[in-house]
Structure formats: C-alpha cells, structure tokens
N, C-alpha and C positions, 0 to 999 in steps of 0.2 A: 687485608683486614680493613684498611681505611675506606676502600670503595664499598665493602659490604656494610660498614657502619653508616656511610653516607646515604646509601639507598634507603634503609629503614627510616632514618631521620627525615629525609626529603619526602618519602612516601607518607609517613604518618602526619607530618606537618601539612603537606598538600591536601590530604584527605580532611584533616580537621579544618583547615581554612576553607575548603570548598563547602563542607557541611555548614559551617558558620555563615558563609556568604549566601548559600542557598536558603538557609533557615531565616536569615534576617530579611532579605527582599520579599519573601513570601508573606511575612506578617504585615509589615508597614503598608504595602499597596492597598490592602483591604481598609485599613484605618484611614489612609490618605484619601482613598476614594470617598469615604463617608465625609471626611473633613472638607474635601473639595465640593461635594454636593451642598454641604451646609454653607460654605463660603459663597457658592454660586447663588444660593437662595438669599443670603444676606445681601449680596451685591445687587441682585435683581430688585430686592425691596428698596435698597438705598437709591438705586438708579431710577426706579419707578417713582 
C-alpha cells in the first residue's frame, strides 16, 4: 500500500510541477522580448 500511495503522489506532484513550469516560461518570454526591445531602443537613444 505504501508504494501504491507513493506513485499517485509523485505522479500528481510531477504533473502539476511540469504544467506550472511549462506555463510559466511560455508567458514571460513574450513579455521579456518586448521589454528587451524597449530597453534596446532606449539604450540606442542614450548611446546615440
């Protein structure tokens, strides 16, 4: 029974963590890309 109980816990936890990790990285990159472009534009203006 201990092994059977460990499998569901590890499985559900792993799936939840993976879904959260996948969902998190997918969102920020788009925002960070826009932020980087804005920063690059500002840096170019300051440097110029």
